[in-house]
N, C-alpha and C positions, 0 to 999 in steps of 0.2 A: 356467529352471524351478527353483522352490524344491525344496530337498532333501526336504521333507515330501511333496511330490507324488510324487517318485521312490520314496520309501519306501511310500506307499500303493499305487502301481502295482505294485511288487514283491510286497507283501503280498497284494494282490488276485489277482494272477496265481498266486502260490504256493497260495493257498487254493482257487482254482478248479481248479488242477491236482491238488491233493490229493484232490478229489472223484473224479477219474478213477481214482486208485490205491487210495484208501481210502474206499469209499462210506460216506457218513454221512447218508443220507436227505436230501440237498441242504442240510444245515446248513453245511458248509464252503463249498459253492458260493454260497449266499446271503450268507455273510459276505464272500466274495471279491468278489461283485458290489457289496456295500456299500462295501468298501474302494476299488473302482474309482470309484464315485460320489463318495466323499469325496476321491479324488485330483482329480477335476474341481472340487469345491468348494474345495479348498486353493489353487487358482489365484487365488481372490478374496482371498487374504491372511487367511483365518480363523486365529484363535489355535489353538494345538495342543489345548487343552482343548475347544474347540468342535468341532474335527475328530474327536476321540475320542468326544465325546458324540454327534455326528451318526452316526458309525460304529456305536456301540452301539444307537442308536435305529433306524437303518435295518436293521441286522442282525436285531434283534428283530422289527421289522415284516415284513421279507421272510420270515423263518422261520415266523412265525405264518401269514402268507398262503399260503406254500407248503404248510403242513400242511393248511390249510383246503381248498385247491383241488386239490392233487395226491394226497392220500391218499384211498383209497376210504372212503365213508361206512360206518360200522358200523350194521348193522341185523340184525334177527332173521333167522337162516338159514332159507331156505325150500327144501324139496326139491321139484324140479319134478314128478317123477313119483312117485306113491305107491309105496313099496317095502314088501315084505312082511317082517315080523318075527314072532317068536313070544314070547308072554309066558312068563317063567320063574316069576314069582310073580303072585298076584292084584294087580290095580290097583284099589283101593277108590275109590269115588266121591270126586272132589276130592283124592285123595292119590296118591302115587307108588308105583310098583312097579318090577319089573325085566323087561326084554325081551332076547331074544337077537337081535342085529342085526349082520350081517356078521361073524359068528363071535365077537362080543364082547358082554358083558353091559352094558346101558345102563340108566340110570335113565329111567323113562317115566311119562307122565301122559296120561290119556285126554282127548281134545279136548273131549268132552262131560263136564262135571264132575258130571253126575247119574248117569252110568253106572258100573257095576261091570264090570270085565273079568276073566274067570276065568283061572286059570293054564293054561298049555299051549294057548292059543288063538292062532290066526293073527290078526295085526293089520296094518294098513297104517300106515306111518310117514308122516304128512302134513307134518311140518316138524320142525325142530330149534331149540331155544332153549338156547344154551350147550351144556351136556352132558346136557340132558334132551331125550328124543325125545317128540314129541306124536303119539299114536297114536289110531286108530279101529278098532274090531272089524271084521273082514272081513265078517261076516254083515250088518252094518248098511250097509256101502257097496255090497254086491251087490244089495240090494233096490231 
């Protein structure tokens, strides 16, 4: 067995074990898997520069693929059940105001951009987009 194969096997095992003790969102693990694959490829007598290039390319590919398939997709947050909040300020049509929600003041926007929502009115939080709550006046949803 060539010495480069042994080095790649040790590096791959070390990187995979590193993921157990220092979680790195599978980066170290994917680099370790790449090193183990290169250890197999080194059996065919590839030059060292080709082994390093293969390791870099495989590591990059596996990390990108793991990000794509293992991480949750980012999307607009949706609140399943409408939750009641109270406006602290007026929410003018198409503009933002402030609401009191779960004891905190939040930036809010009315879901219907044509509506004005008065201050100190109960509203339903229908979804959240970043740090802005999208609300609807309580009286419109009850009708």
